[in-house]
N, C-alpha and C positions, 0 to 999 in steps of 0.2 A: 605387567600393564598392558591393557588392551589398547591404549593409544598413549603418545607422547605430547609433552607441552609444545604449543605452537607459540611462540612469541613473536608476534608480528607487530612491530610499531610500524606506525607511520613514519616515512621519509620525511623529515622536517626541514622547511627553507631555510637556508643561511646565508647570510652576506658576506662571509669571508670567502675569498678565493680558495679554490681547492688546489692541490697539488698539481705542478705542470705534467706530470708523467699520466697522472688519473684523466686530466683533461684530454692527453693525446689519445689515451685508451679509449676514452668516450669518443673522440672524434673519429677513429677508426671505427669505432663500431657501428656509429651512423652511417660513415659512408659505406660500409658493408652492406649494411641493411637495405640503403638505397640501390646500390647493386643488385643485390638479391630481388627487390621489386622491380626494377629494369629488366631483369631476365623473365619476369612471369608476365611483363606487360605485351599487349597485342602487338607493338612494332617488333618486339624480339621475335616473339612468334613467328611472325610475317618474315622478319629476316631468316629465321630458321628454315622456314618452309621454304624459301628461295635458296638456300644454302645447301639443303639435303640433296635434289636433284644433281647438283655440281658433284657433291662426292660421289654419288651413286654413278654418276658417268666416269668419274675417274676410277673408280672400281671397276666397272664393265670393262673399261679399256685394259686394265691389267690382267684382268680374267681373259680378255682376247690375245694378250700378249703372251700367255703361259699355255694356252691350247691352240695348237695349230688348226687352220680352219677345216683340213681334210677331215680331221678327227670329228669335227660339228657336223660336217656334211655326211659323214658314215653314219653317226648317230640319227641325222634326219632320215636319211634312206633305210635305215633299219626300222625306225619307228612307223615309217608308211608302210614298209611290208608286213610288220606286225599287225597294223590295222587292216590290211587286205587278208589275211589268214581266215577270218570267221567267212568270208565269202567263198573261199574253197568249200570249206564244212558247207554251208548252206547249199551250194551247187550239188554236191554229192549227195546230201540228205534229199534235195528234191528227186533226184534220181532213183534213190530208194523208194520214196514214196510212189512213183510213178510205176516202177516195179510191183509193189504192192498192189496197187489197184489192177493191174494188168493180170497178176495171179489171182486176185478174187474173181474176175471175170471169166476165167479159164477155168476154175474149180466149182463153177456154176454151171458149167456147159454141160448137157445130157450125156453128151458121146464120151467126154473124158470122165465124168462122174460114174457112168455105168460098168466103164472097163475095172475102174478102181475098187468098185463096190462087188466086184464078183466074189464068191465064197473063198475063205483063206485056203481052203485046201486044194484049190486050183493054182495058187501063186507057186507052187513047185514044178509045175508043168511047164515045157517049153512053149507049147501053144500060148498060154498066158503071157509069158515074158515078150514074144514075138509081137503078139497083140497090142500089149503095153507100149513096146518101143515104137509100133507104127504109129500109134495114136499120139505118142509123145513127139515124134518127128513131123508129124502133120501141125502141131501146136505150136512147136519151135519156128517152123518156117514162118507161120503168121506172126508169131511174137518178136521174130528176130532178135533171139537171146541165144548166145553160144551155152549158157548155162541153163539146162532145164531136165531135172531131173525130180525124181518123186521116191519118197521113202514111205515106210509102212509106219503104222500107230506106234511103234516103238523107236522110229527115227532109223532104223536099217535101211540102206538103199535097197529099192526095188528096181530100177530100170531109169536109163540116161538116154536123153534124144540123140545127143553125139557122144559117143564112146572114144576117148584119146584112146592112142595106141598105148603111152606111158603117161607117168605123172599125174595120176587121178588122184583126187583129194576127198577122203573120205569125209563127208558132213555129219555122219550119225552123231557125232557127239559134239557139234557145233552149238555155240551159245544161241545162235538165232532160230536153229532148230528145235531146240529145247524149248525156246519161248514158244513157237508154234504150234507145239504138242501141248502147251500148256492154255491154248486157245487164242493166243494174240498173235498178230502178225509180227514178224521180226525182221531187222537190217543187219547187214554185216559184209564182210569181205572174204573172198576166197583167192587163194593164191595157187594156181596151176601151172605147172611147166614154166615157172618164172613170170608169169602174169597176174595182174591185179583185176578182180572183177567185182562188181557191186551186186550185192544178191540181197533178194528179197525172199522170205521163206514164208508161205501162205497155209494154215491148217485147212485139211479137206475133212468136211462131215458128213454124217449120213445120219439125218435125223437127231441129231445131238451129239452121238460119241464121235470122237475123231479116228478116222480111219486111214490117215497118212499125211504127209506133208509135201508141198510142191515147192520147189527151189528154183528160181529163175534169177540169171544175173546177166549184165553185160560188162564189156570191155573198158577198164579205166586204163584207156591207151594215150598214144599221142593226140587222136583226135579230142580227147577229153580235155587233154593240157592245152591244145589251141583255143577251144573254146573258152578255158579260164583265164588266159592270157589275153584273149579279146577284151574279157570283161574287167579283170583288175589291172590291166596294162604293165604286167611283170611277166617274165620268163618263169615256166612251172616245170618241175621234175618230179615224178613218182620213184621212191626207192622201195625196193625189198629187199630186207635183211641188209641195207646198207649199200645195196647195188641199183645204179640207175636203170629203170626198167621203160619208163615214157617220159619225154621231155619235149620242149619245144627248142630248144638249142640245138642248132646244126651241129656238126662235127667241128670242132675249133679247140684250140689251146683251151679256152675256159672250161668247155666241157668235160675235157680230159683231166684237168685240175679237178673239178669237183667231184669227177667219177673217183679219181685215186683218193681224194680225200675223205670221201663216203665211204669205200671200201677198207679205208684204214682206220674208219671212225673217228678221224681227227677233226670233224667239222663241230664247230662250237654248240650246235644244238643236239649234238650226240646225248649229253646229258640232260636229265629232267629238271628243266628249271622254268619258273613260271615269271613272266615279265611283271615289271611293277609300273603301276600308271601307264600301263600302253607302251612303255620304254623297255627294251630288252637289257637284260643284264650287260656289262661289257663283254662276257664270254658267250654270248647267246646267239652271234652272227659274226661271220667271217667277211674279210675285206680281201680280194683278190686284185693283184695288179698284174696287167698283162699288157705291153708294147705302149705303155703311157697313160692306159685306160684303167679304169678302177670298176670294181664291181662287188657289191654287198649281196651276200645269200643269208636267207635265215631258214633254218631247218625246223619242220613242226611235226610232230607225230601225227598221224592220221587217226582222228577219232572214231570209235565203233568198235563192235566186235568182229574179231577175224580169226581165221586159222590159215596155217600154212606158212607164215613167217611175219616178220615186224616190219610195218608198213609206215611211212613217212612221206613227206614231200618237202621241196625246196622251193624257196621263190628267190627270183636273182633279179637283180635291178641295176643299171649302171648309175655311178655318181657323178654328179657333176660338180666339182671342187672349184673354188678360187684359186688360181695359179699363184697370186702373190699374197704372203700373210701381211705384207703392210697395206696392199689396197683392201683386204679384209678388214685390218684394223681402222682403217680411213672410216671405211663404212659404219662400222660400229660406234665411232665416235662423233659421227656426223648424226647418227641415229640418235645416239643417247644424249647430245647436245639440244636436239631439236625437242626430245621428248623432256628434258629436264627443265628447259625454257617453259614450254608449254604449262607442265607441272608445277612450275615456280608462280606462274600467274594464276592458275586454279588453285593453287593450295594459299597463296596470299589473299585472293579474293575469298577464298572460304573460311580462313581463320579470321578475317575483318568481319565478315557477316556473322559467323558464330559468335565471336566476340560481342559484338554488337547486341545481337540478340540475346544473348545469355546475360549482359549489363542490364538491359531493359527489363528481362523478368526479373533478375535479383532486385532493381531497384522497386518495380512493381510489388514483389513479393514482401519486401523491405516496408514499403510504405504502408499496404494491407495489415501489415503484422502489427506496425506500430499502432495503426488505427485501432485494429482489435484490443491491442493490450491496453491502449488509452480506454476506450471504452469499457472495457472489462475493469479496469483500478477505478474507472468514475463512478461504477454501479456499486463496486464493492465498497468504496469510500462513503458514498451515499448511505448505502445499506447500514455501515458500522455507525456512521451517525446518526442515524433513525433509532436503531437498535439502544444505543447509549442514552437518546433522550426517552424512548419508552421503557427503559430500566431505570434511570434516574428519578423519573417523575413519580410512580408510585412508590419506589423506595424510600424516597423522602418522606413521602406521606405517611408511609407505614411508621418511619422512625420517629415522626413528629406525635403521631399518636400516642406510641408508647412512650414517650417521654412525658407526656399529658398526664397518663395513667400513672406512671410510677410517682407522680408528683403529686397525686392523690385527687385527680379531677373526678375520679368515678369512687372515691372513698379510700378506706383504709385496704391494702391487700395482706392476704396471707402469704406464709413462708412459700407454699408450692406456687400461688400465683407471681411471687416475685422472681423466683427461680424460673418460671415459664417465660416470663416478659423479657429476664435476661438473655434467655435462649433466641427468644425474638427480636431483641435488640442486635444481637451478634449476628443473626442473619441478614438482618437488614442492612448492617454497616458492610457485611460480605455483598449484598448487592449494589450498595452505594459504590463500592470499591471497583467492581467489575465494570459500573456504568463508567466510572470516571476513567478505567483503562481504555472502555471503547472509544471515549471522548477522544483521550489522549492518543488513540492509535490511528483514528481518524485524521487527527490535525497533524500527525507525524507522516502519513501516506501523503497529505497535500502540502506537506512542507510549511505548514502554518502554526507550528507549535511556538507560541512566544517564550521564548529564552531571555532571561536578564543576567548576563555575565558579570562576574566580579570577584574579588578574593573571598575566599570561604574556608572554614576549617573542617576538611573533609573527616578527620578522626571524630568530631563532633557529631557529623551528621550520621556514623555507623554506630556511634553511641546513641543517638535518638532512635534510629531503626531498632536496636536491639532491646530498647525499654518498651517498644510496641509489641515484639514479638515474644518477650520472656514471658507474659501473662498468658499467650495463647500457648506456648510451649509446656507451660505449667501445668496445664490441664491435661496433657497426655503424659505427663513426667519426663518431658525432654530437658536437657541439660544445654544451656547456652551459655559460651565461652566467648569473650570478646577480648582482642589484643590490638591496640592501636600504639601509634607512634603519637607523643604529644607535639603540640604545635605543627599540624600536617596540612599547612595551608597550601590550596592550589589558587593561583592569581586568575584563573578564568573558568568558572563554572557557575551555575545555578544551582542556589542550594535548594529551591523547593523542589526542582525535578529531579536533579540528582539524589534527592534523598528519597524520592518516590522511587526511583529504580532500585534504590539498594534495599528498600522496605519489601516490593516486589520479589526480589530475589530471596530476602530471608523468609519472608511468609510462604514462598514456594517451597523452600529446603524445609518449613515445619510442617507444612502440610503433608509432604511425601515421605517424610520420615517415620520410622515405625514408633510406638510408644515405648518410652525409655529410651529414645535414641540421644544423640547428640549432635549440636549444631556450633559451628565454631566460626566467628566472624572477626574480621581483622583489616587493618589498613596500615600501609608501610611505603616508604619511599623505594624507587628503583632508579637507574642512572638517569632516564629523562624524564620522568613523570611519578605518579602514583600509583599504587597497585592495592585494589580492594578485594578481598577473598571472603566467600562464604561457602562453607562446606557442611554436607550433611551425610547420613547414615542411611539415606532412603535407597529407593528402587534407582537401578540404572539407566541413564538416560539412552534413548535410542540412538543407533548407529549413524543416523543423519546429523546428529549436532553434537557428533565427537570433534574436538579441537576447534577451531575457529567456528564461529555458528555464521552460516550464510543466510538460513532462512529460520524463521520462529514461528511458522504459522500451521505446524503440525499438530496432531493431537497427541494425548498422553501427559507427560512431562512438562512438554513445551507448550504453554499456554498463553492466556493474554499477559498476564504479569511480566514472563520472559520476554514476549514479544515487546512491550511498552519500555521494558528495561533496555533492551537491545537498541531500540529506537532512540532514546534518551541519551544513551551514552554514545551512540554514533554522532547524534548532534553536538557533543562535546568534544567530537575529534578522536574519541577513543574506540575500543573494541572488547568484546567480550570473548570469553575462553572456556572450554569446558573440558575438566578431564574427570573420565567414569572410570572406577575401580572395582572389578567384581569383588562382591563381598564386603566391599569398603564404603560404598557411598560414591558421591560426588564432589568436585570441587569446582565452583565458578569463580573466574576471575575477572576483574573490570581494570583496566589499563589506562588510565587518563594521562596522556603526555602533556608536559609543559609547552606552552605556546614558543617557548625560546630554550636555549642550551644552559640557562641560569638553572642550577641546582641547588635547592635548600640544603643548609647543613643538615648532617646526619643527628639524629638524636636518640638517645636511647630507649628502648622499648618498653613499655610500662603495661604488663598484663593487668588486665581486669575481670573478675569473674562476678557474674549476675547470679544471683540466686534463682534457682528454679521454681 
């Protein structure tokens, strides 16, 4: 089955006292519910907002106890050095750009260009090399660059302004030279005789084709380190293949330890690791303690193309740590307590304001929704009442005229005319039933349906409804089965309206059952009331009306008749349930509880079959 019976009976009031255990359980449940409501109240929220900072302060103190202050100071110093590292790269980049501008000015000089533009056949002669070196020396003195050399269009070295005795680095395969041969200026580093030079390569062109490359560079030494120290506020050291070549540190135990660790490649930054969120990993900086002083060193690889060795730089800064862990914890607790108190005030005020505004918005929205729904219900109820009048007035007139004609007011009728008027009367009766349903539905919506309660035989009401349904069902060759218990008296029902509800459900079953189908009607006692059921073999009801019916204003099988029936049954304190079975039809059940626990004696069931 697609659904199961949902037998929901109202909880009936009873004057008898319940069991003490049940009373205690109910009291506990009520107290628990009140506690839950208190936890969700604004007072509890404000109290929680004030308590959270206190707990945070306690946790903060525990963290401070578990970590030595020196370690926090080391992290802070390493973080500041990592933020200063980009300034070193920016300064060296500006130096390279200045060399590029200087090289562009030189290659455009006619004297320099004329010598380099001589025929290639002359380049092998000694006079050409001497003349080119003399020109390069003149320009080198003006440019004040220790590195000043020229290559041909293939990158092979032609001449240098200053030829060192030993340790010359071949730049023909340098990445920045290849960049210049491609028509763009390039920057990089050259290591010669253990020294680092910042180099710029500028292409030399002759009317379009590249005829050579000019390389000029300046020393990255102690002077550069001092300028960087004054700019970023920490000591700087440049290393070549893990050997310190230039630094701002004076000869001292600190410089000796750094030089030793660098040569041993034991500095933390010797491995390539990226800092996360600007904070170096625990093994990306070194802490060096000397004679009671502490220093933090961060190693960074020098960015850019280079030849001749691995380049890096060190940033060193002393650490000013708290001498006493107790003093550090005291400061942290005072700060956390102040912050917690302020946060408690702000949190309490924020919660109070937000709660007040939320409650006001909810109340305004509720009032607006109630007003809207009231207006919609008023318009709908008025429309239903007007529609019922518009349907009943012409339908009654039509029925009256048909009755007069059938009585011979216009003369004797032929056989076909009689059949036609019978069909017309059936249609008029249907319109009248629809108008009455609309009127009843309007009264039910306004809670104005006049009910006259009293004892009534429910079995007789079911039989009366069956008598009305049988002729209608016989027209479509449908069989009607009825099974009721005798003397099935309910002490509090309105016979007229309850009969209308049962008839509506029975007519609905006959209407939607196929030709040759079967309709079963019955009534019997249950533990706390009377159950009326009507089953059919018609189309399956929609999913929205399975089980207990919440709303019956949808289209399809759930029309006016079912809506009016539901309203009448609910006015009696009962309920309507639906069970739909694929390929088997539907079962609609009306459950009418007794007004008290007095149950009528069970009687034997007497089945009755009406002819179809």
